[in-house]
SEMAR-665630 format. One record per residue (C-alpha): x, y, z; residue number from 1; residue in one letter; chain. Coordinates in Angstrom, 1 decimal. Last residue first. Example, Ala and Ser with C-alpha at 12.3 -4.5 7.8 and 13.67 -1.06 7.14 Angstrom:
// SEMAR-665630
<c1 = 13.7 | c2 = -1.1 | c3 = 7.1 | n = 2 | res = S | chain = A>;
<c1 = 12.3 | c2 = -4.5 | c3 = 7.8 | n = 1 | res = A | chain = A>;
// end
This chain:
// SEMAR-665630
<c1 = 9.6 | c2 = -19.2 | c3 = -5.0 | n = 188 | res = V | chain = A>;
<c1 = 12.2 | c2 = -17.2 | c3 = -2.7 | n = 187 | res = D | chain = A>;
<c1 = 14.1 | c2 = -15.2 | c3 = -5.3 | n = 186 | res = F | chain = A>;
<c1 = 17.2 | c2 = -13.5 | c3 = -3.6 | n = 185 | res = H | chain = A>;
<c1 = 19.6 | c2 = -15.1 | c3 = -6.2 | n = 184 | res = D | chain = A>;
<c1 = 17.3 | c2 = -13.9 | c3 = -8.5 | n = 183 | res = L | chain = A>;
<c1 = 17.6 | c2 = -9.6 | c3 = -6.6 | n = 182 | res = K | chain = A>;
<c1 = 20.9 | c2 = -9.1 | c3 = -8.8 | n = 181 | res = E | chain = A>;
<c1 = 18.9 | c2 = -9.8 | c3 = -12.2 | n = 180 | res = V | chain = A>;
<c1 = 16.8 | c2 = -6.9 | c3 = -10.5 | n = 179 | res = F | chain = A>;
<c1 = 19.7 | c2 = -4.4 | c3 = -10.8 | n = 178 | res = D | chain = A>;
<c1 = 19.4 | c2 = -4.5 | c3 = -14.6 | n = 177 | res = P | chain = A>;
<c1 = 16.6 | c2 = -2.7 | c3 = -14.8 | n = 176 | res = N | chain = A>;
<c1 = 15.7 | c2 = -2.4 | c3 = -18.4 | n = 175 | res = K | chain = A>;
<c1 = 17.1 | c2 = -4.9 | c3 = -20.0 | n = 174 | res = P | chain = A>;
<c1 = 15.5 | c2 = -6.9 | c3 = -16.8 | n = 173 | res = I | chain = A>;
<c1 = 12.1 | c2 = -6.0 | c3 = -17.3 | n = 172 | res = I | chain = A>;
<c1 = 10.5 | c2 = -7.8 | c3 = -20.0 | n = 171 | res = K | chain = A>;
<c1 = 12.6 | c2 = -11.1 | c3 = -20.2 | n = 170 | res = A | chain = A>;
<c1 = 11.0 | c2 = -11.4 | c3 = -16.2 | n = 169 | res = L | chain = A>;
<c1 = 7.7 | c2 = -10.4 | c3 = -17.6 | n = 168 | res = I | chain = A>;
<c1 = 8.3 | c2 = -13.5 | c3 = -19.8 | n = 167 | res = N | chain = A>;
<c1 = 9.4 | c2 = -15.3 | c3 = -17.7 | n = 166 | res = L | chain = A>;
<c1 = 6.8 | c2 = -15.4 | c3 = -14.6 | n = 165 | res = A | chain = A>;
<c1 = 4.1 | c2 = -16.0 | c3 = -17.3 | n = 164 | res = E | chain = A>;
<c1 = 6.6 | c2 = -19.5 | c3 = -18.6 | n = 163 | res = A | chain = A>;
<c1 = 6.8 | c2 = -20.6 | c3 = -14.7 | n = 162 | res = F | chain = A>;
<c1 = 3.6 | c2 = -20.4 | c3 = -13.5 | n = 161 | res = L | chain = A>;
<c1 = 4.5 | c2 = -22.8 | c3 = -10.7 | n = 160 | res = N | chain = A>;
<c1 = 2.8 | c2 = -21.0 | c3 = -8.4 | n = 159 | res = F | chain = A>;
<c1 = 6.1 | c2 = -19.5 | c3 = -7.1 | n = 158 | res = A | chain = A>;
<c1 = 6.5 | c2 = -18.9 | c3 = -9.7 | n = 157 | res = A | chain = A>;
<c1 = 3.6 | c2 = -16.6 | c3 = -10.0 | n = 156 | res = L | chain = A>;
<c1 = 4.8 | c2 = -14.7 | c3 = -7.1 | n = 155 | res = Y | chain = A>;
<c1 = 7.7 | c2 = -14.2 | c3 = -7.9 | n = 154 | res = K | chain = A>;
<c1 = 6.7 | c2 = -12.4 | c3 = -11.7 | n = 153 | res = A | chain = A>;
<c1 = 4.4 | c2 = -10.4 | c3 = -9.5 | n = 152 | res = L | chain = A>;
<c1 = 7.1 | c2 = -9.2 | c3 = -7.5 | n = 151 | res = D | chain = A>;
<c1 = 9.6 | c2 = -8.2 | c3 = -10.4 | n = 150 | res = F | chain = A>;
<c1 = 6.5 | c2 = -6.4 | c3 = -12.5 | n = 149 | res = Q | chain = A>;
<c1 = 6.0 | c2 = -4.4 | c3 = -9.1 | n = 148 | res = A | chain = A>;
<c1 = 9.3 | c2 = -3.9 | c3 = -8.9 | n = 147 | res = D | chain = A>;
<c1 = 8.8 | c2 = -2.5 | c3 = -12.1 | n = 146 | res = A | chain = A>;
<c1 = 6.5 | c2 = 0.1 | c3 = -12.1 | n = 145 | res = Y | chain = A>;
<c1 = 6.2 | c2 = 1.7 | c3 = -15.8 | n = 144 | res = K | chain = A>;
<c1 = 2.2 | c2 = -0.4 | c3 = -16.2 | n = 143 | res = P | chain = A>;
<c1 = 1.0 | c2 = 1.6 | c3 = -13.0 | n = 142 | res = D | chain = A>;
<c1 = -2.3 | c2 = 0.4 | c3 = -12.5 | n = 141 | res = E | chain = A>;
<c1 = -2.4 | c2 = -2.2 | c3 = -14.9 | n = 140 | res = E | chain = A>;
<c1 = 1.1 | c2 = -3.5 | c3 = -12.8 | n = 139 | res = V | chain = A>;
<c1 = -1.1 | c2 = -3.1 | c3 = -9.6 | n = 138 | res = A | chain = A>;
<c1 = -3.4 | c2 = -4.9 | c3 = -10.6 | n = 137 | res = R | chain = A>;
<c1 = -1.8 | c2 = -8.1 | c3 = -11.3 | n = 136 | res = K | chain = A>;
<c1 = -0.6 | c2 = -7.6 | c3 = -8.1 | n = 135 | res = A | chain = A>;
<c1 = -3.2 | c2 = -7.7 | c3 = -6.4 | n = 134 | res = E | chain = A>;
<c1 = -4.3 | c2 = -10.5 | c3 = -8.0 | n = 133 | res = E | chain = A>;
<c1 = -1.1 | c2 = -12.6 | c3 = -7.8 | n = 132 | res = I | chain = A>;
<c1 = -0.7 | c2 = -11.7 | c3 = -3.7 | n = 131 | res = A | chain = A>;
<c1 = -4.7 | c2 = -12.7 | c3 = -3.6 | n = 130 | res = M | chain = A>;
<c1 = -3.4 | c2 = -16.6 | c3 = -6.0 | n = 129 | res = L | chain = A>;
<c1 = -0.6 | c2 = -16.9 | c3 = -2.8 | n = 128 | res = L | chain = A>;
<c1 = -2.7 | c2 = -16.1 | c3 = -0.5 | n = 127 | res = K | chain = A>;
<c1 = -5.4 | c2 = -18.8 | c3 = -1.9 | n = 126 | res = E | chain = A>;
<c1 = -2.3 | c2 = -21.3 | c3 = -2.0 | n = 125 | res = E | chain = A>;
<c1 = -0.8 | c2 = -21.1 | c3 = 1.2 | n = 124 | res = Y | chain = A>;
<c1 = -4.7 | c2 = -21.4 | c3 = 2.8 | n = 123 | res = E | chain = A>;
<c1 = -4.8 | c2 = -24.6 | c3 = 0.7 | n = 122 | res = A | chain = A>;
<c1 = -1.1 | c2 = -26.1 | c3 = 1.2 | n = 121 | res = Q | chain = A>;
<c1 = -0.7 | c2 = -26.0 | c3 = 5.2 | n = 120 | res = R | chain = A>;
<c1 = 2.4 | c2 = -26.8 | c3 = 5.3 | n = 119 | res = G | chain = A>;
<c1 = 3.3 | c2 = -24.9 | c3 = 8.6 | n = 118 | res = K | chain = A>;
<c1 = 6.2 | c2 = -23.3 | c3 = 6.2 | n = 117 | res = K | chain = A>;
<c1 = 4.2 | c2 = -22.8 | c3 = 3.4 | n = 116 | res = F | chain = A>;
<c1 = 1.4 | c2 = -20.8 | c3 = 5.5 | n = 115 | res = H | chain = A>;
<c1 = 3.7 | c2 = -18.0 | c3 = 6.5 | n = 114 | res = V | chain = A>;
<c1 = 4.3 | c2 = -17.9 | c3 = 2.7 | n = 113 | res = K | chain = A>;
<c1 = 1.2 | c2 = -17.6 | c3 = 2.2 | n = 112 | res = A | chain = A>;
<c1 = 1.2 | c2 = -15.2 | c3 = 4.4 | n = 111 | res = E | chain = A>;
<c1 = 3.8 | c2 = -13.2 | c3 = 3.2 | n = 110 | res = G | chain = A>;
<c1 = 2.7 | c2 = -13.1 | c3 = -0.5 | n = 109 | res = Y | chain = A>;
<c1 = -0.5 | c2 = -11.5 | c3 = 1.3 | n = 108 | res = Y | chain = A>;
<c1 = 1.6 | c2 = -8.8 | c3 = 3.1 | n = 107 | res = L | chain = A>;
<c1 = 3.3 | c2 = -7.9 | c3 = -0.7 | n = 106 | res = R | chain = A>;
<c1 = -0.1 | c2 = -7.1 | c3 = -2.4 | n = 105 | res = A | chain = A>;
<c1 = -1.3 | c2 = -5.7 | c3 = -0.1 | n = 104 | res = L | chain = A>;
<c1 = 1.1 | c2 = -3.6 | c3 = -0.2 | n = 103 | res = G | chain = A>;
<c1 = 1.8 | c2 = -3.7 | c3 = -3.7 | n = 102 | res = M | chain = A>;
<c1 = -2.1 | c2 = -2.8 | c3 = -4.2 | n = 101 | res = R | chain = A>;
<c1 = -0.7 | c2 = 0.9 | c3 = -2.2 | n = 100 | res = I | chain = A>;
<c1 = 1.7 | c2 = 1.0 | c3 = -4.1 | n = 99 | res = K | chain = A>;
<c1 = -0.5 | c2 = 0.4 | c3 = -7.4 | n = 98 | res = S | chain = A>;
<c1 = -3.3 | c2 = 2.5 | c3 = -6.3 | n = 97 | res = R | chain = A>;
<c1 = -0.4 | c2 = 5.3 | c3 = -5.4 | n = 96 | res = T | chain = A>;
<c1 = 0.4 | c2 = 5.4 | c3 = -9.3 | n = 95 | res = K | chain = A>;
<c1 = -3.4 | c2 = 5.9 | c3 = -10.3 | n = 94 | res = S | chain = A>;
<c1 = -3.9 | c2 = 8.6 | c3 = -7.7 | n = 93 | res = E | chain = A>;
<c1 = -4.2 | c2 = 11.2 | c3 = -11.2 | n = 92 | res = K | chain = A>;
<c1 = -7.4 | c2 = 9.1 | c3 = -12.1 | n = 91 | res = K | chain = A>;
<c1 = -9.3 | c2 = 9.7 | c3 = -9.3 | n = 90 | res = G | chain = A>;
<c1 = -9.8 | c2 = 6.8 | c3 = -6.9 | n = 89 | res = S | chain = A>;
<c1 = -7.5 | c2 = 7.2 | c3 = -3.4 | n = 88 | res = A | chain = A>;
<c1 = -9.7 | c2 = 7.3 | c3 = -0.9 | n = 87 | res = L | chain = A>;
<c1 = -10.5 | c2 = 3.2 | c3 = -2.1 | n = 86 | res = K | chain = A>;
<c1 = -7.1 | c2 = 2.0 | c3 = -2.2 | n = 85 | res = I | chain = A>;
<c1 = -6.6 | c2 = 3.8 | c3 = 1.5 | n = 84 | res = A | chain = A>;
<c1 = -9.1 | c2 = 2.0 | c3 = 3.0 | n = 83 | res = D | chain = A>;
<c1 = -8.0 | c2 = -1.2 | c3 = 0.8 | n = 82 | res = S | chain = A>;
<c1 = -4.7 | c2 = -0.4 | c3 = 2.3 | n = 81 | res = F | chain = A>;
<c1 = -6.0 | c2 = 0.2 | c3 = 6.0 | n = 80 | res = N | chain = A>;
<c1 = -8.2 | c2 = -3.0 | c3 = 6.2 | n = 79 | res = S | chain = A>;
<c1 = -5.9 | c2 = -5.4 | c3 = 5.2 | n = 78 | res = E | chain = A>;
<c1 = -3.3 | c2 = -4.3 | c3 = 7.7 | n = 77 | res = A | chain = A>;
<c1 = -5.7 | c2 = -4.6 | c3 = 10.1 | n = 76 | res = A | chain = A>;
<c1 = -6.1 | c2 = -7.7 | c3 = 9.2 | n = 75 | res = R | chain = A>;
<c1 = -2.8 | c2 = -8.7 | c3 = 8.9 | n = 74 | res = P | chain = A>;
<c1 = -0.9 | c2 = -7.4 | c3 = 12.5 | n = 73 | res = D | chain = A>;
<c1 = 2.6 | c2 = -8.7 | c3 = 12.1 | n = 72 | res = N | chain = A>;
<c1 = 3.0 | c2 = -5.3 | c3 = 14.3 | n = 71 | res = K | chain = A>;
<c1 = 5.2 | c2 = -4.4 | c3 = 10.8 | n = 70 | res = L | chain = A>;
<c1 = 2.8 | c2 = -5.2 | c3 = 8.8 | n = 69 | res = V | chain = A>;
<c1 = 0.5 | c2 = -3.2 | c3 = 11.2 | n = 68 | res = Y | chain = A>;
<c1 = 2.6 | c2 = -0.3 | c3 = 10.7 | n = 67 | res = C | chain = A>;
<c1 = 2.6 | c2 = -0.8 | c3 = 7.3 | n = 66 | res = R | chain = A>;
<c1 = -0.7 | c2 = -0.4 | c3 = 7.1 | n = 65 | res = G | chain = A>;
<c1 = -1.0 | c2 = 2.9 | c3 = 8.9 | n = 64 | res = R | chain = A>;
<c1 = 1.1 | c2 = 4.0 | c3 = 6.0 | n = 63 | res = Q | chain = A>;
<c1 = -1.4 | c2 = 3.1 | c3 = 3.8 | n = 62 | res = F | chain = A>;
<c1 = -4.5 | c2 = 4.4 | c3 = 5.8 | n = 61 | res = Y | chain = A>;
<c1 = -2.6 | c2 = 8.1 | c3 = 6.6 | n = 60 | res = V | chain = A>;
<c1 = -1.7 | c2 = 7.7 | c3 = 2.4 | n = 59 | res = E | chain = A>;
<c1 = -5.3 | c2 = 8.3 | c3 = 1.5 | n = 58 | res = F | chain = A>;
<c1 = -5.8 | c2 = 11.3 | c3 = 3.0 | n = 57 | res = Y | chain = A>;
<c1 = -9.4 | c2 = 11.0 | c3 = 3.3 | n = 56 | res = A | chain = A>;
<c1 = -10.1 | c2 = 11.3 | c3 = 6.9 | n = 55 | res = P | chain = A>;
<c1 = -8.5 | c2 = 14.2 | c3 = 7.8 | n = 54 | res = W | chain = A>;
<c1 = -8.3 | c2 = 15.1 | c3 = 11.5 | n = 53 | res = R | chain = A>;
<c1 = -9.7 | c2 = 12.4 | c3 = 13.4 | n = 52 | res = E | chain = A>;
<c1 = -7.5 | c2 = 10.2 | c3 = 10.2 | n = 51 | res = E | chain = A>;
<c1 = -4.6 | c2 = 12.9 | c3 = 11.4 | n = 50 | res = S | chain = A>;
<c1 = -5.6 | c2 = 11.3 | c3 = 15.6 | n = 49 | res = E | chain = A>;
<c1 = -5.0 | c2 = 7.9 | c3 = 14.2 | n = 48 | res = D | chain = A>;
<c1 = -1.5 | c2 = 7.9 | c3 = 12.4 | n = 47 | res = F | chain = A>;
<c1 = -0.7 | c2 = 9.8 | c3 = 15.6 | n = 46 | res = F | chain = A>;
<c1 = -1.5 | c2 = 6.7 | c3 = 17.6 | n = 45 | res = K | chain = A>;
<c1 = -0.3 | c2 = 4.5 | c3 = 14.6 | n = 44 | res = I | chain = A>;
<c1 = 2.5 | c2 = 6.1 | c3 = 14.8 | n = 43 | res = A | chain = A>;
<c1 = 3.2 | c2 = 5.5 | c3 = 18.6 | n = 42 | res = K | chain = A>;
<c1 = 2.5 | c2 = 2.1 | c3 = 18.6 | n = 41 | res = D | chain = A>;
<c1 = 5.2 | c2 = 1.8 | c3 = 15.9 | n = 40 | res = I | chain = A>;
<c1 = 8.7 | c2 = 4.0 | c3 = 17.0 | n = 39 | res = K | chain = A>;
<c1 = 10.6 | c2 = 2.3 | c3 = 14.9 | n = 38 | res = G | chain = A>;
<c1 = 12.4 | c2 = 5.2 | c3 = 14.4 | n = 37 | res = I | chain = A>;
<c1 = 11.5 | c2 = 6.1 | c3 = 10.6 | n = 36 | res = K | chain = A>;
<c1 = 7.7 | c2 = 4.8 | c3 = 12.1 | n = 35 | res = L | chain = A>;
<c1 = 7.5 | c2 = 7.6 | c3 = 14.6 | n = 34 | res = M | chain = A>;
<c1 = 9.4 | c2 = 10.8 | c3 = 12.5 | n = 33 | res = E | chain = A>;
<c1 = 6.7 | c2 = 9.3 | c3 = 10.0 | n = 32 | res = M | chain = A>;
<c1 = 3.8 | c2 = 9.7 | c3 = 13.0 | n = 31 | res = A | chain = A>;
<c1 = 5.1 | c2 = 12.8 | c3 = 13.9 | n = 30 | res = K | chain = A>;
<c1 = 4.1 | c2 = 13.7 | c3 = 9.8 | n = 29 | res = R | chain = A>;
<c1 = 1.1 | c2 = 13.1 | c3 = 9.8 | n = 28 | res = F | chain = A>;
<c1 = 0.3 | c2 = 14.9 | c3 = 13.4 | n = 27 | res = S | chain = A>;
<c1 = 1.5 | c2 = 17.3 | c3 = 11.8 | n = 26 | res = Q | chain = A>;
<c1 = -1.0 | c2 = 17.0 | c3 = 8.1 | n = 25 | res = R | chain = A>;
<c1 = -3.4 | c2 = 16.3 | c3 = 10.2 | n = 24 | res = A | chain = A>;
<c1 = -3.0 | c2 = 19.9 | c3 = 11.6 | n = 23 | res = L | chain = A>;
<c1 = -2.9 | c2 = 21.2 | c3 = 8.2 | n = 22 | res = N | chain = A>;
<c1 = -6.4 | c2 = 19.1 | c3 = 7.0 | n = 21 | res = E | chain = A>;
<c1 = -7.7 | c2 = 20.3 | c3 = 9.8 | n = 20 | res = E | chain = A>;
<c1 = -7.0 | c2 = 24.0 | c3 = 9.7 | n = 19 | res = S | chain = A>;
<c1 = -7.6 | c2 = 24.5 | c3 = 6.2 | n = 18 | res = S | chain = A>;
<c1 = -11.3 | c2 = 22.2 | c3 = 7.4 | n = 17 | res = Q | chain = A>;
<c1 = -11.4 | c2 = 25.7 | c3 = 9.1 | n = 16 | res = E | chain = A>;
<c1 = -10.0 | c2 = 28.1 | c3 = 7.3 | n = 15 | res = R | chain = A>;
<c1 = -13.1 | c2 = 26.5 | c3 = 4.3 | n = 14 | res = G | chain = A>;
<c1 = -15.6 | c2 = 27.2 | c3 = 7.4 | n = 13 | res = I | chain = A>;
<c1 = -14.8 | c2 = 30.6 | c3 = 8.0 | n = 12 | res = A | chain = A>;
<c1 = -14.3 | c2 = 31.3 | c3 = 4.4 | n = 11 | res = R | chain = A>;
<c1 = -17.9 | c2 = 29.7 | c3 = 3.1 | n = 10 | res = E | chain = A>;
<c1 = -19.7 | c2 = 32.0 | c3 = 6.2 | n = 9 | res = E | chain = A>;
<c1 = -17.8 | c2 = 34.8 | c3 = 4.7 | n = 8 | res = M | chain = A>;
<c1 = -19.9 | c2 = 34.0 | c3 = 1.3 | n = 7 | res = D | chain = A>;
<c1 = -23.3 | c2 = 33.9 | c3 = 3.1 | n = 6 | res = A | chain = A>;
<c1 = -22.7 | c2 = 36.7 | c3 = 4.5 | n = 5 | res = L | chain = A>;
<c1 = -22.2 | c2 = 38.4 | c3 = 2.2 | n = 4 | res = A | chain = A>;
<c1 = -24.6 | c2 = 36.5 | c3 = 0.4 | n = 3 | res = Q | chain = A>;
<c1 = -27.2 | c2 = 37.7 | c3 = 2.3 | n = 2 | res = K | chain = A>;
<c1 = -25.8 | c2 = 41.0 | c3 = 3.0 | n = 1 | res = V | chain = A>;
// end
């Protein structure tokens, strides 16, 4: 009898957790809809609701990080991306971690460009190195992620590491001929 009651309680808890996960997914879908139409603050609100219901759902942190990039809040974006990486720690999530790491790398690269325009060389180099390191990690996580490789080459070229950048481009362009057009926009 005790075992039967324990089993019933366990099933009830499972249903409750499943219900919370379903509500979290609903909030997540609403957030994505708001993000698509440019309602960033509302999207963040729904991502927050989703997180409250299912704190282990790493995609919430990644997407909310993207919102903070759009709001020009790099610290909040960085925090969310970092949380997403920690939560996506399983081996099967390597492609997801790679995507998140590239979000972080692009954030750092954007900050580097701002420092460059303002003539702050030390800060520019620091953020550029951070972008390079995250992009390298992204490529390590998913070696087939061609966009990550392309961006890594761009960051390396911006840091005057042209030989490394060209080496990467020589490997990926034959498999991705559309990258040739992107070279015109290679803003180093």
